[in-house]
N, CA, C and O atoms as a MOPAC input file, in Angstrom:
PM7 MOZYME 1SCF
protein

 N    -48.20100 1    15.03900 1    52.74400 1
 C    -49.20000 1    14.29200 1    53.61500 1
 C    -50.52600 1    14.74600 1    53.09700 1
 O    -50.75400 1    15.94600 1    52.94600 1
 N    -51.42200 1    13.81000 1    52.81600 1
 C    -52.72700 1    14.09400 1    52.29100 1
 C    -53.73700 1    13.98600 1    53.28000 1
 O    -54.91600 1    13.86300 1    52.94500 1
 N    -53.37600 1    14.02100 1    54.49800 1
 C    -54.35800 1    14.08400 1    55.70700 1
 C    -53.74800 1    14.85100 1    56.78300 1
 O    -52.53300 1    15.04000 1    56.82600 1
 N    -54.59300 1    15.31500 1    57.68700 1
 C    -54.14900 1    15.98000 1    58.94600 1
 C    -55.41600 1    16.08700 1    59.87800 1
 O    -56.54400 1    15.75800 1    59.51200 1
 N    -55.10400 1    16.58100 1    61.11900 1
 C    -56.19600 1    16.86200 1    62.01000 1
 C    -56.16400 1    18.35800 1    62.35900 1
 O    -55.14800 1    18.93000 1    62.75500 1
 N    -57.36800 1    18.94700 1    62.17800 1
 C    -57.59900 1    20.38700 1    62.40400 1
 C    -58.44500 1    20.65700 1    63.54900 1
 O    -59.53700 1    20.10000 1    63.66100 1
 N    -57.98800 1    21.51200 1    64.44000 1
 C    -58.79000 1    21.84600 1    65.67200 1
 C    -60.12500 1    22.47600 1    65.22600 1
 O    -60.16900 1    23.39300 1    64.40600 1
 N    -61.24300 1    21.91500 1    65.82900 1
 C    -62.52600 1    22.48100 1    65.65000 1
 C    -62.75900 1    23.19400 1    66.87700 1
 O    -62.87900 1    22.61000 1    67.95500 1
 N    -62.83900 1    24.65000 1    66.71700 1
 C    -62.93500 1    25.47200 1    67.95200 1
 C    -64.24100 1    25.21800 1    68.76700 1
 O    -64.26500 1    25.40100 1    69.98500 1
 N    -65.27900 1    24.81000 1    68.09100 1
 C    -66.56400 1    24.66300 1    68.89300 1
 C    -66.45800 1    23.30000 1    69.61200 1
 O    -66.94900 1    23.20700 1    70.73700 1
 N    -65.89500 1    22.31100 1    69.08300 1
 C    -65.86300 1    20.94000 1    69.70100 1
 C    -64.67200 1    20.90800 1    70.70100 1
 O    -64.66900 1    20.15300 1    71.67300 1
 N    -63.70800 1    21.72900 1    70.42300 1
 C    -62.46900 1    21.60700 1    71.27300 1
 C    -61.54600 1    20.45700 1    71.02500 1
 O    -60.67000 1    20.16000 1    71.83700 1
 N    -61.73300 1    19.81900 1    69.92400 1
 C    -60.86400 1    18.66400 1    69.54100 1
 C    -60.33900 1    18.76500 1    68.12500 1
 O    -61.04100 1    19.40900 1    67.34500 1
 N    -59.22700 1    18.23500 1    67.67100 1
 C    -58.84800 1    18.12700 1    66.31300 1
 C    -59.68600 1    17.13500 1    65.58500 1
 O    -59.87300 1    16.03400 1    66.10300 1
 N    -60.18500 1    17.41600 1    64.48000 1
 C    -60.91800 1    16.48600 1    63.64100 1
 C    -60.17500 1    16.07200 1    62.31500 1
 O    -59.45100 1    16.92500 1    61.80100 1
 N    -60.28400 1    14.90700 1    61.75100 1
 C    -59.65600 1    14.46500 1    60.71800 1
 C    -59.99100 1    15.31000 1    59.44600 1
 O    -61.14900 1    15.64900 1    59.20000 1
 N    -59.02800 1    15.60700 1    58.72200 1
 C    -59.30500 1    16.20200 1    57.33000 1
 C    -58.54700 1    15.41000 1    56.30900 1
 O    -57.31800 1    15.35000 1    56.28700 1
 N    -59.34100 1    14.80800 1    55.46900 1
 C    -58.69300 1    13.88800 1    54.38900 1
 C    -58.82100 1    14.47200 1    53.00800 1
 O    -59.87700 1    14.99400 1    52.65100 1
 N    -57.77800 1    14.39500 1    52.23000 1
 C    -57.71300 1    14.84300 1    50.85600 1
 C    -58.01600 1    13.75600 1    49.81900 1
 O    -58.08700 1    14.01300 1    48.61700 1
 N    -58.18800 1    12.57000 1    50.31500 1
 C    -58.63400 1    11.47900 1    49.43900 1
 C    -59.44400 1    10.48200 1    50.12500 1
 O    -59.46700 1    10.53700 1    51.35400 1
 N    -60.11700 1     9.57400 1    49.52100 1
 C    -60.95600 1     8.56300 1    50.06400 1
 C    -60.18000 1     7.66900 1    51.00100 1
 O    -58.99100 1     7.46000 1    50.76000 1
 N    -60.80600 1     7.08900 1    52.12500 1
 C    -60.15200 1     6.25200 1    53.12500 1
 C    -59.47100 1     5.04900 1    52.38700 1
 O    -58.37800 1     4.61700 1    52.75200 1
 N    -60.13100 1     4.55800 1    51.38900 1
 C    -59.60100 1     3.29300 1    50.74200 1
 C    -58.40700 1     3.65000 1    49.99300 1
 O    -57.64900 1     2.73000 1    49.68600 1
 N    -58.10700 1     4.88100 1    49.63700 1
 C    -56.94400 1     5.26200 1    48.86800 1
 C    -55.74400 1     5.35100 1    49.63700 1
 O    -54.64900 1     5.42700 1    49.08000 1
 N    -55.89600 1     5.34700 1    51.06900 1
 C    -54.62600 1     5.36300 1    51.90400 1
 C    -54.08900 1     3.91700 1    52.09700 1
 O    -54.81700 1     2.92400 1    52.07400 1
 N    -52.72000 1     3.89500 1    52.29100 1
 C    -52.05600 1     2.68500 1    52.45900 1
 C    -52.42000 1     2.16600 1    53.81000 1
 O    -52.93200 1     2.92100 1    54.63700 1
 N    -52.16600 1     0.84600 1    54.08600 1
 C    -52.39000 1     0.29400 1    55.43400 1
 C    -51.65400 1     1.04200 1    56.50200 1
 O    -52.15400 1     1.29400 1    57.59800 1
 N    -50.37400 1     1.40800 1    56.11700 1
 C    -49.61900 1     2.11200 1    57.15300 1
 C    -50.10300 1     3.49100 1    57.43400 1
 O    -50.06200 1     3.96200 1    58.57000 1
 N    -50.56700 1     4.15000 1    56.39100 1
 C    -51.24900 1     5.51700 1    56.64000 1
 C    -52.50600 1     5.40700 1    57.41700 1
 O    -52.81100 1     6.26200 1    58.24800 1
 N    -53.24100 1     4.37400 1    57.16500 1
 C    -54.52800 1     4.10800 1    57.90000 1
 C    -54.25600 1     3.88700 1    59.37300 1
 O    -54.94500 1     4.39600 1    60.25700 1
 N    -53.19000 1     3.08200 1    59.59500 1
 C    -52.83200 1     2.76200 1    60.91400 1
 C    -52.38100 1     3.92800 1    61.73000 1
 O    -52.74600 1     4.08900 1    62.89500 1
 N    -51.54200 1     4.77800 1    61.06200 1
 C    -51.05800 1     6.03100 1    61.76100 1
 C    -52.30400 1     6.92600 1    62.09600 1
 O    -52.44100 1     7.41400 1    63.21800 1
 N    -53.20100 1     7.12300 1    61.08600 1
 C    -54.44700 1     7.87800 1    61.24600 1
 C    -55.18500 1     7.38000 1    62.36700 1
 O    -55.51400 1     8.12900 1    63.28700 1
 N    -55.48000 1     6.08800 1    62.34300 1
 C    -56.25500 1     5.50600 1    63.41700 1
 C    -55.67800 1     5.68400 1    64.83700 1
 O    -56.36800 1     5.99900 1    65.80600 1
 N    -54.43300 1     5.46800 1    64.87000 1
 C    -53.67100 1     5.70900 1    66.23900 1
 C    -53.74200 1     7.10100 1    66.62900 1
 O    -53.97300 1     7.36600 1    67.80900 1
 N    -53.57400 1     8.00800 1    65.79000 1
 C    -53.76900 1     9.42800 1    66.08900 1
 C    -55.19000 1     9.76500 1    66.50000 1
 O    -55.43800 1    10.46700 1    67.48100 1
 N    -56.09700 1     9.24400 1    65.71900 1
 C    -57.54800 1     9.50600 1    66.10400 1
 C    -57.82400 1     8.85300 1    67.48900 1
 O    -58.55100 1     9.44700 1    68.28500 1
 N    -57.29100 1     7.69700 1    67.79500 1
 C    -57.64700 1     7.04800 1    69.03200 1
 C    -57.23600 1     7.86200 1    70.18300 1
 O    -57.93800 1     7.95700 1    71.19000 1
 N    -56.05100 1     8.47900 1    70.03400 1
 C    -55.54300 1     9.42100 1    71.12200 1
 C    -56.52000 1    10.67500 1    71.25300 1
 O    -56.85800 1    11.11200 1    72.35300 1
 N    -56.91800 1    11.18300 1    70.11900 1
 C    -57.91900 1    12.31100 1    70.29700 1
 C    -59.29400 1    11.84100 1    70.82300 1
 O    -59.95400 1    12.46700 1    71.65200 1
 N    -59.63400 1    10.74000 1    70.28600 1
 C    -60.98000 1    10.11800 1    70.71200 1
 C    -61.00000 1     9.99700 1    72.20800 1
 O    -61.99900 1    10.30900 1    72.85500 1
 N    -59.82600 1     9.51600 1    72.79300 1
 C    -59.81600 1     9.28500 1    74.24000 1
 C    -60.02100 1    10.50100 1    75.11100 1
 O    -60.27500 1    10.40600 1    76.31200 1
 N    -59.90000 1    11.67500 1    74.44900 1
 C    -60.15800 1    12.87000 1    75.30400 1
 C    -61.59900 1    13.41300 1    75.24300 1
 O    -61.96300 1    14.36000 1    75.93900 1
 N    -62.36300 1    12.79500 1    74.41700 1
 C    -63.76400 1    13.17700 1    74.15100 1
 C    -64.55300 1    13.11300 1    75.55700 1
 O    -65.11800 1    14.12200 1    75.97800 1
 N    -64.57200 1    12.01100 1    76.20300 1
 C    -65.32100 1    11.90000 1    77.45600 1
 C    -65.08000 1    13.06600 1    78.45200 1
 O    -65.99600 1    13.59000 1    79.08600 1
 N    -63.76300 1    13.43500 1    78.54100 1
 C    -63.45500 1    14.56700 1    79.36900 1
 C    -64.02200 1    15.84800 1    78.92600 1
 O    -64.44500 1    16.64000 1    79.76800 1
 N    -64.06500 1    16.12500 1    77.63000 1
 C    -64.69200 1    17.31000 1    77.02800 1
 C    -66.21300 1    17.26900 1    77.45200 1
 O    -66.76200 1    18.24200 1    77.97100 1
 N    -66.79100 1    16.19600 1    77.22200 1
 C    -68.22700 1    16.09100 1    77.42300 1
 C    -68.52100 1    16.39300 1    79.01200 1
 O    -69.42100 1    17.17300 1    79.32200 1
 N    -67.80900 1    15.81000 1    79.88600 1
 C    -67.92900 1    16.09100 1    81.31200 1
 C    -67.76600 1    17.53400 1    81.60700 1
 O    -68.53200 1    18.09700 1    82.38800 1
 N    -66.77600 1    18.16800 1    80.99700 1
 C    -66.55300 1    19.62100 1    81.24800 1
 C    -67.83100 1    20.38100 1    80.71400 1
 O    -68.37600 1    21.20500 1    81.44900 1
 N    -68.28300 1    20.13900 1    79.54200 1
 C    -69.48800 1    20.77700 1    79.07500 1
 C    -70.68800 1    20.55800 1    79.89600 1
 O    -71.46000 1    21.48500 1    80.14000 1
 N    -70.88000 1    19.30300 1    80.35000 1
 C    -71.98500 1    19.04700 1    81.17900 1
 C    -71.94200 1    19.77200 1    82.51500 1
 O    -72.97300 1    20.14600 1    83.07400 1
 N    -70.74400 1    19.95800 1    83.00500 1
 C    -70.65400 1    20.84900 1    84.22000 1
 C    -71.12000 1    22.28500 1    83.92700 1
 O    -71.87400 1    22.88200 1    84.69500 1
 N    -70.65500 1    22.80600 1    82.81300 1
 C    -71.14400 1    24.11300 1    82.38500 1
 C    -72.56600 1    24.22500 1    82.23100 1
 O    -73.17000 1    25.22300 1    82.62600 1
 N    -73.19800 1    23.13800 1    81.61200 1
 C    -74.66300 1    23.19700 1    81.50700 1
 C    -75.44600 1    23.22900 1    82.81700 1
 O    -76.43200 1    23.94800 1    82.98600 1
 N    -74.93100 1    22.38700 1    83.74700 1
 C    -75.44800 1    22.31800 1    85.06000 1
 C    -75.39500 1    23.71800 1    85.72700 1
 O    -76.37200 1    24.16000 1    86.33100 1
 N    -74.20400 1    24.42300 1    85.60200 1
 C    -74.10100 1    25.72500 1    86.26600 1
 C    -75.10800 1    26.68900 1    85.59500 1
 O    -75.76800 1    27.48000 1    86.27000 1
 N    -75.20600 1    26.60400 1    84.28900 1
 C    -76.14500 1    27.57500 1    83.62800 1
 C    -77.55800 1    27.14300 1    83.96900 1
 O    -78.38300 1    28.04500 1    84.11500 1
 N    -77.93400 1    25.92900 1    84.11100 1
 C    -79.31200 1    25.55400 1    84.55800 1
 C    -79.53800 1    26.01800 1    85.96600 1
 O    -80.63900 1    26.46900 1    86.28300 1
 N    -78.58800 1    25.93500 1    86.79700 1
 C    -78.76800 1    26.35500 1    88.20500 1
 C    -79.00400 1    27.98100 1    88.10300 1
 O    -79.90100 1    28.51700 1    88.75400 1
 N    -78.18600 1    28.67500 1    87.29200 1
 C    -78.36800 1    30.06300 1    87.20000 1
 C    -79.73400 1    30.37700 1    86.59300 1
 O    -80.37200 1    31.34100 1    87.01400 1
 N    -80.20100 1    29.60100 1    85.62300 1
 C    -81.51200 1    29.83500 1    85.01600 1
 C    -82.62900 1    29.72500 1    86.04700 1
 O    -83.59700 1    30.48300 1    85.99500 1
 N    -82.49800 1    28.75200 1    87.01800 1
 C    -83.54700 1    28.50800 1    87.94700 1
 C    -83.71300 1    29.71900 1    88.81100 1
 O    -84.81400 1    29.89100 1    89.33300 1
 N    -82.80400 1    30.53200 1    89.01300 1
 C    -82.98100 1    31.71300 1    89.83100 1
 C    -83.06100 1    33.05600 1    89.09200 1
 O    -83.15800 1    34.12300 1    89.69900 1
 N    -83.01500 1    32.95600 1    87.75400 1
 C    -82.84800 1    34.15900 1    87.02600 1
 C    -84.31700 1    34.75000 1    86.78100 1
 O    -85.23500 1    34.03300 1    86.38500 1
 N    -84.45900 1    36.08200 1    87.04100 1
 C    -85.66200 1    36.79500 1    86.87500 1
 C    -85.74000 1    37.58200 1    85.57500 1
 O    -86.84500 1    37.92400 1    85.15400 1
 N    -84.62500 1    37.88600 1    84.91700 1
 C    -84.59700 1    38.71500 1    83.79700 1
 C    -84.98200 1    37.82300 1    82.55700 1
 O    -84.19100 1    36.94700 1    82.20600 1
 N    -86.05500 1    37.99200 1    81.94600 1
 C    -86.60900 1    37.07400 1    80.88300 1
 C    -85.57000 1    37.04500 1    79.64200 1
 O    -85.34400 1    35.97700 1    79.07200 1
 N    -84.96300 1    38.21200 1    79.25000 1
 C    -84.01000 1    38.29100 1    78.14800 1
 C    -82.78800 1    37.40900 1    78.50800 1
 O    -82.36900 1    36.60900 1    77.67200 1
 N    -82.21300 1    37.52300 1    79.69900 1
 C    -81.07700 1    36.86900 1    80.07700 1
 C    -81.45900 1    35.35000 1    80.23200 1
 O    -80.60300 1    34.50800 1    79.96000 1
 N    -82.76200 1    34.94900 1    80.67700 1
 C    -83.11600 1    33.58000 1    80.69000 1
 C    -83.15600 1    32.90000 1    79.31300 1
 O    -82.84100 1    31.71800 1    79.17600 1
 N    -83.56700 1    33.71100 1    78.26600 1
 C    -83.56000 1    33.28300 1    76.87500 1
 C    -82.18400 1    33.02200 1    76.45800 1
 O    -81.93800 1    32.03000 1    75.77200 1
 N    -81.20600 1    33.89000 1    76.84300 1
 C    -79.86100 1    33.72300 1    76.42200 1
 C    -79.23900 1    32.51900 1    77.13100 1
 O    -78.47300 1    31.79400 1    76.49600 1
 N    -79.51000 1    32.27900 1    78.34500 1
 C    -79.05000 1    31.08400 1    78.99100 1
 C    -79.62900 1    29.82700 1    78.35200 1
 O    -78.92400 1    28.83800 1    78.15200 1
 N    -80.87400 1    29.87400 1    78.04700 1
 C    -81.45800 1    28.66400 1    77.35900 1
 C    -80.78300 1    28.35900 1    76.06500 1
 O    -80.50900 1    27.20600 1    75.73200 1
 N    -80.49500 1    29.50100 1    75.27900 1
 C    -79.77000 1    29.27800 1    73.98000 1
 C    -78.39800 1    28.71400 1    74.18700 1
 O    -77.96400 1    27.82200 1    73.45800 1
 N    -77.71500 1    29.22800 1    75.17200 1
 C    -76.33600 1    28.69400 1    75.52100 1
 C    -76.32300 1    27.25000 1    75.94300 1
 O    -75.44200 1    26.49100 1    75.54000 1
 N    -77.33100 1    26.84300 1    76.78500 1
 C    -77.59200 1    25.46200 1    77.13100 1
 C    -77.78300 1    24.59400 1    75.88200 1
 O    -77.18300 1    23.52700 1    75.74300 1
 N    -78.66000 1    25.10000 1    74.95800 1
 C    -78.97700 1    24.29300 1    73.84400 1
 C    -77.77000 1    24.16700 1    72.91700 1
 O    -77.56600 1    23.11400 1    72.31300 1
 N    -76.99000 1    25.19400 1    72.79900 1
 C    -75.65600 1    25.08600 1    72.00900 1
 C    -74.71800 1    24.10500 1    72.60800 1
 O    -74.08000 1    23.34500 1    71.87900 1
 N    -74.59600 1    24.08500 1    73.96600 1
 C    -73.74800 1    23.22400 1    74.56300 1
 C    -74.12500 1    21.79300 1    74.53500 1
 O    -73.26800 1    20.91200 1    74.46100 1
 N    -75.47600 1    21.53200 1    74.59800 1
 C    -76.05400 1    20.21200 1    74.35100 1
 C    -75.82200 1    19.73700 1    72.97800 1
 O    -75.58000 1    18.54500 1    72.78800 1
 N    -75.87800 1    20.59700 1    71.98300 1
 C    -75.65700 1    20.24600 1    70.62300 1
 C    -74.12100 1    19.95900 1    70.35500 1
 O    -73.79000 1    19.20300 1    69.44200 1
 N    -73.25100 1    20.54100 1    71.12100 1
 C    -71.91800 1    20.25500 1    71.02100 1
 C    -71.60500 1    18.87400 1    71.61300 1
 O    -70.77400 1    18.15700 1    71.05500 1
 N    -72.26900 1    18.46200 1    72.77100 1
 C    -72.09600 1    17.23800 1    73.33500 1
 C    -72.57300 1    16.18600 1    72.49100 1
 O    -71.93300 1    15.14200 1    72.36400 1
 N    -73.72600 1    16.41000 1    71.86800 1
 C    -74.20900 1    15.39900 1    70.87900 1
 C    -73.32000 1    15.14900 1    69.75900 1
 O    -73.13400 1    13.99600 1    69.37100 1
 N    -72.71600 1    16.21900 1    69.17400 1
 C    -71.81400 1    16.04000 1    68.18800 1
 C    -70.49600 1    15.35900 1    68.65900 1
 O    -69.94800 1    14.51700 1    67.94700 1
 N    -70.02400 1    15.71000 1    69.79500 1
 C    -68.87600 1    14.96100 1    70.41500 1
 C    -69.22200 1    13.39600 1    70.46100 1
 O    -68.38400 1    12.56500 1    70.11000 1
 N    -70.39400 1    13.06400 1    70.87300 1
 C    -70.80900 1    11.69300 1    71.04600 1
 C    -70.68300 1    11.04700 1    69.62800 1
 O    -70.13500 1     9.95500 1    69.48500 1
 N    -71.16600 1    11.70000 1    68.66900 1
 C    -71.08300 1    11.24400 1    67.25600 1
 C    -69.67600 1    10.99600 1    66.82700 1
 O    -69.37500 1     9.94800 1    66.25600 1
 N    -68.76600 1    11.97600 1    67.09800 1
 C    -67.34100 1    11.69300 1    66.78600 1
 C    -66.71400 1    10.66800 1    67.64200 1
 O    -65.72100 1    10.08100 1    67.21200 1
 N    -67.17800 1    10.39700 1    68.78100 1
 C    -66.60700 1     9.32900 1    69.72000 1
 C    -66.95100 1     7.98900 1    69.05500 1
 O    -66.15100 1     7.05900 1    69.15100 1
 N    -68.09000 1     7.85000 1    68.39500 1
 C    -68.41600 1     6.58000 1    67.69400 1
 C    -67.74700 1     6.35500 1    66.29500 1
 O    -67.82400 1     5.27800 1    65.70200 1
 N    -67.09200 1     7.44200 1    65.81800 1
 C    -66.57400 1     7.36300 1    64.47100 1
 C    -65.48800 1     6.33300 1    64.44400 1
 O    -65.33800 1     5.62600 1    63.44700 1
 N    -64.72900 1     6.22200 1    65.49600 1
 C    -63.62600 1     5.17800 1    65.43800 1
 C    -64.12600 1     3.81000 1    65.13000 1
 O    -63.54300 1     3.07300 1    64.33400 1
 N    -65.22600 1     3.47100 1    65.77600 1
 C    -65.82600 1     2.06000 1    65.51000 1
 C    -66.20200 1     1.89700 1    64.02700 1
 O    -66.01400 1     0.85200 1    63.40500 1
 N    -66.74700 1     3.01200 1    63.51100 1
 C    -67.14600 1     2.91800 1    62.06000 1
 C    -65.94800 1     2.78000 1    61.15400 1
 O    -65.92800 1     1.94200 1    60.25200 1
 N    -64.94300 1     3.61300 1    61.40000 1
 C    -63.79300 1     3.53800 1    60.50700 1
 C    -63.02400 1     2.32100 1    60.69800 1
 O    -62.51200 1     1.76000 1    59.72900 1
 N    -62.89900 1     1.84000 1    61.97100 1
 C    -62.25000 1     0.47700 1    62.14500 1
 C    -62.97300 1    -0.68400 1    61.56000 1
 O    -62.33900 1    -1.60100 1    61.03800 1
 N    -64.23000 1    -0.68500 1    61.62000 1
 C    -65.10900 1    -1.68900 1    60.94900 1
 C    -64.92700 1    -1.54200 1    59.46600 1
 O    -64.79600 1    -2.56400 1    58.79200 1
 N    -64.90900 1    -0.37700 1    58.91000 1
 C    -64.81700 1    -0.09900 1    57.53600 1
 C    -63.49000 1    -0.65400 1    56.91400 1
 O    -63.39800 1    -1.28200 1    55.85900 1
 N    -62.43500 1    -0.29000 1    57.80700 1
 C    -61.08000 1    -0.76100 1    57.36400 1
 C    -60.94800 1    -2.20800 1    57.44900 1
 O    -60.18400 1    -2.79300 1    56.68100 1
 N    -61.65500 1    -2.85100 1    58.35100 1
 C    -61.56600 1    -4.28100 1    58.42900 1
 C    -62.08900 1    -5.09800 1    57.30800 1
 O    -61.66500 1    -6.22200 1    57.04300 1
 N    -63.09400 1    -4.44300 1    56.61700 1
 C    -63.78000 1    -4.97200 1    55.53400 1
 C    -63.16300 1    -4.85600 1    54.20700 1
 O    -63.68100 1    -5.36600 1    53.21400 1
 N    -62.02000 1    -4.16600 1    54.17400 1
 C    -61.31000 1    -3.84400 1    52.92400 1
 C    -60.06100 1    -4.71400 1    52.81000 1
 O    -59.31900 1    -4.60500 1    51.83400 1

């Protein structure tokens, strides 16, 4: 098999790993890949909600934190989590791009 999905530890979801260009896969392979991706893609909103809850908890903690060094650490963690959410949103939109691309070939 010249494709698979590999868990991204930071994002918490498997991401596609292709060994050749999308157009080089057969229609059957593309269908299987898209079906598998759609299953993974469906989990992204739950991951985002979980991360948002963590951000809110850290923001609440930041609001009462008096230690400057720890406040900086919390800010950094919040920024990292927000970046992860942003990347998850980008991956969530990938299905639309791949499907549209496949439809044009």
